[in-house]
C-alpha positions in Angstrom: -9.3 -1.8 -5.4 -10.3 -4.8 -3.0 -6.8 -4.6 -0.8 -7.2 -0.5 -0.9 -10.8 -1.2 1.1 -9.2 -3.7 3.2 -6.5 -1.6 4.3 -9.3 1.2 4.8 -11.3 -1.2 7.0 -8.0 -2.0 9.2 -7.0 1.4 9.3 -10.3 2.5 10.4 -10.6 -0.1 12.3 -7.6 0.6 14.4 -8.5 4.3 14.5 -11.9 3.2 15.9 -13.9 5.2 13.5 -15.8 2.8 11.1 -15.1 -0.8 12.3 -18.1 -2.8 12.2 -17.4 -3.6 16.0 -18.5 -0.1 16.4 -22.0 -0.3 15.2 -24.3 -1.0 18.8 -26.6 -3.1 16.7 -24.1 -5.1 15.4 -22.1 -5.3 18.3 -25.4 -6.9 20.2 -25.9 -9.3 17.2 -22.0 -10.3 16.9 -21.9 -11.1 20.9 -24.6 -13.7 20.4 -24.4 -14.6 17.0 -23.5 -18.0 16.0 -21.0 -16.7 14.2 -19.8 -20.5 12.9 -22.7 -20.6 10.7 -21.2 -17.9 8.6 -17.4 -18.5 8.5 -15.2 -21.6 8.6 -11.9 -20.6 9.9 -8.6 -21.6 8.3 -5.5 -22.1 10.0 -5.2 -18.5 11.6 -1.8 -19.6 13.6 1.4 -19.0 12.1 0.0 -16.9 9.4 3.2 -16.4 7.2 3.6 -12.9 5.6 6.3 -10.4 4.3 6.7 -6.8 5.2 9.3 -4.6 4.3 11.6 -3.6 7.6 11.7 -0.2 9.3 14.0 2.1 7.8 14.9 5.6 7.6 16.6 6.8 4.4 19.5 9.5 5.3 18.1 11.7 2.2 14.7 12.0 3.9 16.5 12.9 6.9 18.5 15.6 4.9 15.6 17.0 3.3 13.6 17.8 6.5 16.6 19.1 8.3 17.0 21.7 5.4 13.1 22.3 5.1 12.9 23.1 8.8 16.2 24.8 9.1 15.6 27.3 6.0 12.0 28.3 7.5 13.6 30.1 10.2 16.4 31.7 8.3 15.7 35.3 7.8 17.5 38.3 6.6 18.8 38.9 10.4 18.7 35.3 11.2 21.9 33.6 8.9 20.6 34.5 5.7 23.4 35.5 3.3 23.0 39.0 2.0 26.7 40.1 1.1 27.2 38.3 -2.5 25.0 38.0 -5.7 23.1 34.9 -6.6 24.6 32.0 -8.3 23.2 29.0 -9.9 22.2 26.1 -7.1 21.8 28.7 -4.4 18.3 28.7 -2.6 17.4 32.0 -2.3 14.3 33.8 -0.6 12.5 35.6 -2.8 9.0 37.9 -3.0 7.3 38.1 -6.4 4.6 39.6 -8.2 3.3 38.2 -12.0 1.7 40.9 -14.1 -0.2 40.2 -17.4 -1.1 44.0 -19.1 -0.3 45.5 -15.7 -2.8 43.6 -14.2 -1.7 40.9 -10.8 -2.5 37.4 -12.1 -4.1 34.2 -10.0 -1.1 32.6 -8.3 1.3 34.8 -9.7 2.0 36.5 -5.9 4.0 35.1 -3.3 6.1 36.2 -0.5 9.1 34.9 1.6 9.0 31.9 -1.0 12.4 29.6 -1.3 13.4 29.0 -4.9 16.6 26.8 -6.0 18.1 28.3 -9.0 18.4 26.0 -11.7 15.5 23.6 -10.2 13.5 24.5 -13.3 10.5 25.1 -10.9 9.7 28.0 -12.7 9.1 29.2 -16.3 12.1 29.6 -18.6 13.8 32.7 -17.6 12.7 33.3 -14.2 15.5 31.2 -12.5 18.5 32.4 -14.9 17.0 36.2 -14.2 18.1 36.2 -10.5 21.8 35.2 -11.4 23.9 37.8 -10.3 21.0 39.8 -8.3 22.5 41.4 -5.1 19.9 40.0 -2.1 17.9 43.1 -1.8 17.8 44.1 -5.0 14.4 44.2 -7.2 14.2 43.1 -10.8 11.8 43.0 -13.7 11.7 39.7 -15.6 10.2 40.0 -19.1 8.9 36.4 -19.7 6.7 34.5 -21.9 4.2 31.7 -20.8 4.7 28.6 -22.7 2.0 27.7 -25.1 1.6 24.5 -23.2 1.0 25.8 -20.3 -1.8 24.3 -18.3 -3.7 28.0 -18.0 -5.2 28.8 -21.1 -5.5 32.8 -19.9 -1.8 32.6 -19.8 -0.4 30.0 -22.6 1.9 31.7 -24.5 1.4 35.1 -23.4 3.8 37.9 -22.3 4.3 38.7 -18.4 6.2 40.8 -16.0 7.8 39.2 -13.0 8.8 41.9 -10.1 11.1 39.9 -7.7 12.9 40.9 -4.5 15.4 38.7 -3.7 15.1 38.7 0.4 18.6 36.7 0.8 20.3 33.7 -0.2 19.4 30.5 2.1 23.1 29.4 3.5 24.1 25.6 3.0 26.0 25.6 6.1 23.9 25.6 9.0 24.2 27.4 12.3 23.7 26.3 15.6 22.5 30.2 16.5 19.5 29.5 13.9 18.6 26.4 15.3 18.4 27.7 18.9 15.6 30.3 17.3 13.3 27.4 16.0 11.6 26.9 19.5 12.2 22.8 19.9 12.8 21.7 23.1 16.1 20.4 24.2 17.0 21.0 20.5 19.8 23.8 20.0 22.4 23.0 17.8 22.0 21.1 14.2 23.4 17.8 15.5 20.4 18.0 17.8 18.2 19.0 14.6 19.4 16.1 12.7 18.6 13.9 15.5 15.2 15.2 16.0 14.7 14.8 12.6 15.6 11.0 12.2 13.8 10.1 15.4 10.6 11.7 13.9 11.1 9.7 10.8 11.8 6.5 12.5 8.5 7.0 14.5 6.5 7.2 11.4 8.2 4.4 10.0 7.6 2.4 12.9 4.2 3.3 12.8 3.8 2.4 9.0 5.2 -0.8 9.9 2.9 -1.9 12.5 0.2 -1.0 10.2 1.6 -3.1 7.3 1.9 -6.0 9.4 -1.8 -5.5 10.7 -2.6 -5.1 7.1 -0.9 -8.0 6.0 -2.0 -10.3 8.7 -5.6 -9.5 8.3 -5.6 -10.1 4.5 -3.8 -13.4 4.9 -6.5 -14.6 7.9 -9.3 -13.5 5.7 -7.9 -15.3 2.7 -8.1 -18.6 4.6 -11.5 -18.1 6.0 -14.6 -19.6 4.0 -17.5 -17.6 4.3 -21.5 -18.2 3.8 -23.8 -15.6 2.9 -24.2 -12.8 5.6 -27.7 -11.8 6.2 -28.6 -8.7 4.5 -29.6 -6.9 7.7 -26.4 -7.1 9.5 -24.7 -5.6 6.0 -27.1 -2.8 5.9 -26.1 -1.9 9.9 -22.4 -1.9 8.2 -23.4 0.1 5.4 -25.6 2.8 7.6 -22.4 3.1 10.1 -20.1 3.4 6.9 -21.8 6.2 5.5 -22.1 8.3 8.6 -18.6 7.8 9.1 -17.0 8.6 6.0 -19.6 11.3 5.6 -17.9 12.9 8.8 -14.4 12.3 7.5 -15.6 13.9 4.3 -16.6 16.7 6.0 -13.2 17.4 8.0 -11.6 17.9 4.7 -14.7 20.3 3.5 -15.8 18.1 0.8 -18.8 15.9 0.5 -18.6 12.1 1.1 -19.0 11.4 -2.9 -16.2 13.7 -3.8 -14.1 12.4 -1.1 -14.6 8.4 -2.2 -14.1 9.1 -5.7 -10.5 11.0 -4.8 -9.2 8.5 -2.9 -10.8 5.2 -4.0 -11.7 6.0 -7.5 -15.2 4.6 -6.6 -18.8 6.1 -6.7 -20.2 6.4 -2.8 -22.6 3.5 -3.4 -20.3 1.2 -5.0 -17.5 2.0 -2.0 -20.4 1.3 0.9 -21.5 -2.0 -1.0 -17.9 -3.4 -1.1 -16.8 -1.8 2.6 -19.9 -3.2 4.3 -19.5 -6.6 2.6 -15.9 -6.9 3.6 -16.3 -5.4 7.1 -19.0 -7.7 8.3 -17.3 -10.8 7.0 -14.1 -9.2 8.8 -15.8 -8.9 11.9 -17.8 -12.2 12.0 -14.0 -13.6 11.3 -12.5 -11.9 14.3 -15.4 -12.8 16.6 -15.2 -16.8 15.7 -11.3 -16.5 16.5 -12.1 -14.6 19.7 -14.6 -17.4 20.7 -12.1 -20.4 20.0 -9.0 -18.5 22.0 -11.1 -17.2 24.7 -10.2 -13.5 23.7 -13.9 -12.0 24.5 -13.8 -8.9 26.6 -14.7 -9.6 30.5 -16.6 -6.7 32.5 -13.3 -6.0 34.3 -11.3 -5.7 31.1 -14.1 -3.8 29.5 -14.4 -1.3 32.7 -10.6 -0.8 32.9 -10.2 0.2 29.3 -13.3 2.3 29.4 -11.8 4.3 32.5 -8.3 4.2 30.5 -10.0 5.9 27.6 -12.2 8.4 29.5 -9.2 9.7 31.3 -7.6 10.0 28.2 -10.0 12.0 26.7 -10.5 14.2 29.4 -13.5 13.1 31.0 -13.8 12.5 34.8 -16.2 9.2 34.6 -16.7 6.6 32.0 -20.4 7.7 31.5 -19.8 11.0 30.7 -17.2 9.6 28.2 -19.8 7.0 26.8 -22.9 9.2 26.7 -25.5 7.4 24.5 -23.5 4.5 23.3 -23.9 0.9 24.4 -21.2 -0.6 26.7 -21.7 -3.6 24.0 -20.0 -1.4 21.4 -16.7 -0.9 23.1 -16.5 -4.7 24.2 -16.9 -6.0 20.7 -14.8 -3.4 19.3 -11.6 -4.4 22.1 -12.7 -8.3 21.3 -12.1 -7.7 17.7 -9.0 -5.8 18.5 -7.9 -8.4 20.9 -8.1 -11.2 18.2 -6.3 -9.3 15.6 -3.5 -9.1 18.1 -3.3 -12.7 18.5 -3.4 -13.3 15.2 -0.3 -10.8 14.8 1.6 -12.5 17.7 1.4 -16.0 16.1 2.3 -14.9 13.1 5.5 -15.7 10.8 6.7 -11.8 10.2 9.4 -11.9 7.3 11.4 -9.1 6.6 
C-alpha cells in the first residue's frame, strides 16, 4: 500500500497537481527551511534500479488495429453481406432482450460487434446466430443461468430479437481505412504503423514513469528522517484533500469513494499516509537541491513561467499565476530538477 501511495505522489507531482512543492505555505517554509534538521541523505548518486524495457507486444498492435478498423466497417463500407454467419465470425448486430414481453435493463444494444464462439453471451445466443444471413432478424428463446448475477433474470426464460447487420471481414481493405479520418493514414499498412507508434508512445511514457518511481523509491529508502513538524504535515494534508476532491469530482464521485476504489483506504487514512510521505519527499528533494546547487534562479523561474503561460494560452505570466505565489512554482520546479538529477545519475538496469 505504501508503494501505491508513493507512486501516486510521484504521478501527481509530475502532473503538477498535488505535490507538496505546489503548496504556497509549504513552499515558503521549504525555501528557507533548514531541511538538514529533518533528513540525513544517503548516497543519492549512482542509485541502482531495475525497470522493464520499453516494448510493444505485436498482439496489442493486432488488437488495436482490429478494434479501430471494425468500428468503421458498415454495410456499405466493407461489411460482408453475401454469406451466412459461421463460428469464428465477428458480426455486427442489433438486439433487444425481453422477459414476459418487456425489455429488461442491459438487454438492448445497436451496432454491437460479437465474435461467434467467444462465449461472451449466455448459452444459445451465439449458436443461434450461426447460419443467419446478414439483414435477417431472428428470435432466440433462451434461459439465463441460475447463477446469473441479476436476481430478476437468474433462471428466467427470455427472448432476444437479434438482427445481423453484417459480418466484419478479417481481410482489411485500404478503402475502409481511408474513411477513418486519420491524417496521413489511408492504407492498412499505415494504420498498423499508426497503432504501433501510439502504443510505443504509451510504452515510453510508462517506462519514464517507472524509472522515476523506482529511482525516487530507492532514494527515499536511503534517507533517514527525523520527526517532521506537524504544522508542515497539516499543510500537505489540506492541499491533498483539496486536490483529491477535485480529482474525484472529475470522475463524478466523492473523495471517499474515489480513494476507497483506487487505494482501498478511507479518505482519512489516505490523507494521513500521503501527507507524511509527501512532506518527507519534498524535504529530501530540497536537501539534494541545496547540496547540488539546483535551486531555481529568478531567470530560470521566469523563463519556465513564460513557457507555461504560453502553453496554457495566457498572454502574461501574471494572468497565468493569478492568486498563486511565484514561490509555489519555484519550489515545484526545484523538486523536479532534483528528481531529474537523481535519475541522470542513477544506474538503470533493464
